[in-house]
C-alpha positions, -999 to 999 in steps of 0.1 A, spaced: -930 -338 408 -894 -344 397 -882 -317 422 -900 -333 450 -885 -367 441 -850 -353 441 -857 -336 475 -869 -369 490 -838 -387 477 -815 -360 493 -833 -363 526 -831 -401 527 -795 -401 515 -783 -377 542 -805 -392 569 -790 -427 564 -754 -419 554 -749 -387 575 -717 -367 567 -706 -392 540 -740 -387 523 -734 -350 524 -699 -355 509 -713 -376 480 -742 -352 473 -719 -322 472 -694 -341 449 -722 -347 425 -735 -311 429 -702 -298 418 -703 -318 386 -732 -320 361 -756 -341 383 -790 -323 390 -783 -321 428 -791 -285 439 -770 -272 468 -801 -251 476 -817 -283 489 -787 -302 503 -771 -274 524 -803 -260 540 -813 -295 550 -778 -299 566 -786 -266 585 -818 -281 597 -799 -312 609 -776 -289 629 -805 -272 645 -819 -307 653 -787 -317 670 -777 -344 645 -750 -326 626 -723 -301 638 -712 -269 621 -675 -279 617 -683 -313 603 -708 -299 578 -682 -273 567 -655 -299 563 -675 -326 544 -694 -301 522 -662 -283 512 -644 -315 505 -673 -328 484 -674 -295 464 -637 -296 459 -636 -333 449 -664 -329 423 -648 -298 409 -614 -315 406 -630 -344 387 -645 -320 363 -612 -301 361 -594 -332 351 -620 -341 326 -614 -308 309 -577 -310 312 -572 -345 299 -603 -351 278 -616 -316 268 -585 -305 250 -582 -337 230 -619 -335 221 -615 -299 208 -584 -307 188 -600 -337 172 -636 -326 167 -634 -289 173 -636 -280 136 -671 -293 136 -680 -269 164 -660 -240 149 -633 -244 176 -596 -247 171 -562 -243 188 -567 -205 188 -597 -209 211 -576 -232 234 -549 -205 236 -576 -179 244 -590 -201 271 -555 -205 286 -549 -168 285 -583 -160 300 -579 -184 330 -543 -172 335 -556 -136 339 -591 -140 353 -592 -176 366 -592 -167 403 -622 -143 403 -640 -164 377 -639 -196 397 -647 -178 430 -677 -159 416 -690 -190 397 -695 -208 429 -724 -185 437 -741 -189 403 -765 -219 397 -757 -241 366 -724 -222 361 -708 -236 392 -716 -271 379 -698 -265 346 -670 -239 352 -644 -265 363 -643 -281 328 -633 -250 309 -609 -242 338 -592 -276 331 -593 -270 293 -577 -236 300 -550 -252 321 -557 -230 351 -530 -233 378 -542 -262 400 -533 -247 434 -552 -215 425 -581 -235 412 -583 -255 445 -579 -224 467 -607 -203 450 -630 -233 446 -628 -241 483 -632 -204 493 -662 -198 470 -679 -232 478 -674 -229 515 -689 -194 517 -719 -204 495 -724 -237 513 -723 -222 548 -746 -193 538 -772 -219 528 -766 -239 560 -771 -208 581 -805 -202 564 -816 -238 569 -804 -235 606 -825 -204 612 -856 -217 593 -855 -252 609 -885 -272 597 -893 -245 571 -859 -251 554 -875 -261 521 -886 -225 516 -851 -216 505 -854 -239 475 -888 -224 467 -874 -189 465 -840 -197 451 -852 -188 415 -853 -151 424 -817 -154 438 -807 -172 406 -819 -144 384 -801 -117 404 -769 -138 405 -772 -144 367 -775 -107 360 -745 -100 381 -725 -127 363 -734 -114 329 -724 -79 338 -690 -91 351 -683 -113 320 -694 -84 298 -670 -61 316 -641 -86 313 -647 -90 276 -650 -53 271 -616 -47 289 -600 -75 268 -612 -62 235 -603 -26 245 -568 -37 255 -564 -58 223 -576 -28 202 -551 -5 219 -522 -29 212 -532 -31 175 -534 6 172 -500 11 188 -483 -11 162 
């Protein structure tokens, strides 16, 4: 019932506001709002097939929306997240050491982490905040956010374009894709942690 309500809101929003509605929805989608791109972008693809939207304008407004929402979350992490951890982190077993680890992680693995996260549901809504906390280089953050978001968005648009009136099927079957993507992400993170611990152990043994 809630899902159907959200879908109806998305349809009405984009039908009335057009590209600006697409921009707003993708801005919210890139933050914590429960706006699934698996609904927004396939519907945009349907509107292209129906002659109401164009490919280039959908690419531009969806990418800008994804970037703007991600930047807002990045700045929240950069200016608010660090202060929060320094002040209240002790109650969550977090300290400056964790901040330094976060900075080191995003300096070394930020590009691929941000890029891959754009394909993972839930993760893509949240990853920008720890990227800000970790002080990831802003230009790199923007570049890999736009690359990842654009590829994911246009993939969904293409599916919606091909399915036309049946575009909602994409959302119905998205859970299977989410599971596969989640497994891949876990494997990648596990590998990164393994390499980090292995390298750390090697450095300690060499001392």
